[in-house]
C-alpha positions, 0 to 999 in steps of 0.5 A, a space after each residue: 689811321 695807322 701810324 708806323 713807328 720805325 725801329 730804334 737805331 741800335 747804334 744810337 741806342 747804345 753809345 760806347 766809350 771813346 778810345 780817349 775815355 778808355 785810356 783815361 780810365 786805365 791811367 786813373 786806375 793805374 795810379 790808384 793801384 800804384 798808390 795802394 801798392 806803395 803802402 805795402 812796403 811802408 806797412 812792412 817797415 812800420 810792422 818791423 819797427 812796432 815788433 822791435 819796440 815791443 821785443 825791446 820793451 819785453 827784454 827790458 822788463 824781463 831784464 829788470 825782473 831777472 836782476 831783481 831775482 839774482 840780487 834777492 837770491 844773493 846770486 848777485 851781490 850788488 854791494 860787492 860790485 866794482 864801482 867808479 870813483 864817487 861823483 859830485 853827488 856822493 853816488 858811484 856808477 858801474 856796469 853789469 854786463 854779462 851778456 857781452 861775454 868775457 874780456 880783459 878790457 874792464 872799463 866802458 867805453 873800451 874805445 880809445 881815446 879812453 873816457 875821462 870817467 871810465 865805468 868798471 864793467 862787471 860780469 861773472 867769469 864763471 856761472 854762479 849757478 850750479 849746473 849752468 855754464 857761462 853760455 847758458 847762464 847768459 842766455 837764461 838770464 840776460 836775453 829775451 827768453 823767447 829767443 831760446 829753444 827748450 827741450 822737453 826736460 827744460 834744458 837750454 837748446 840752441 838760439 832760435 833764428 829770428 834775425 837778431 837776438 835781444 840782450 841786456 845790460 845794466 848801468 847801476 848807480 849806488 847811493 846809501 844802500 839804494 840802487 838807481 838801475 838803467 836797463 840797456 837793450 841791445 839787438 844783434 850785438 856781438 857777445 865779444 863786446 869788449 874784446 880788443 878790435 871789436 869795440 862797439 862804442 865809437 867816439 863821435 869825433 871832433 865837436 864844432 858845437 859841444 852843446 850847452 845844458 839845455 840844447 837838444 842838438 850837437 854838431 860834428 865834423 864827421 860821422 863815425 863808420 865802422 868796417 862793415 859800413 854801419 854808421 850813426 843814423 836816425 834812431 842811433 843811440 849816443 852816450 855822453 861820458 864827460 858829465 859822469 852821469 852817463 846819460 843816453 840820447 837818441 838821435 831824432 834826425 841828422 842834417 848836413 851842411 857846410 862851414 865857411 871853408 866848405 867842410 861838412 858839418 853834421 847836426 844831430 837833433 837829440 830826443 831830449 835836452 842835454 843834462 850836463 849836470 857834473 861834467 866841464 862844458 869844455 870837455 864834452 865826449 860822445 860815443 855812439 853805442 852801436 846795436 843799442 835798441 832802447 834805454 829804460 831808466 827804472 829809477 831807485 830799486 831796492 833789492 831786499 
């Protein structure tokens, strides 16, 4: 007996996808691709921040080393600097800021109203090293070295175009022959920092909450904005000048609210509690330091 089997129906053996399934697949694929694409700009911003942090730290490390070399070779005599009046614990404070160029204004901050406790700014009006101009001296010793081109003879050439240039200055506290040094690293600031009309320290304005010792936030009625639109933002640095220690704080976040009269209140969360060691709590004065990229306390350094 012969049993005849019919060949399978091709339409029944190869079932395809419906249009709905195809569209659902495309939608899922599109969502996945968009999720991946979003990571690229976020990653680029993270890389930029990491490079900025790395170069800021490198500039600070170079800065303290160069300061030590200048002091130990007697090119820079720290004891001959112009310091502030004696503080409550016997210390005196000064700025050494060669990278900001030459100016007739000789106190910090230079904005008006003048600080309650101004600090003298020290710099060389002429290069103290033979064969160098004030420009090359500033570039060689107070800016990040890989921001400079060098020719075959070792002479300084043009500044490498890296978007912004990193420079350093120093906050120096003197006490009984020892020097407590804080290195300040700037990114892209003007070389005429202290010239009239080009102040890069701006008063933060009226305080609604001056902030007691231990507080981690201050409140303002408005945020200072420069003519070019730059303003205080997350990551900006501010300095409190009324406590005579010139402590620097980095802004972690800014939140906005309104008071009972409908006026805006800006609350600035800081990276650490307010020190308030010497100043009068009723006379709080903060300045925004534009272009400041990092603050590095190095502690007591003995330049012998």
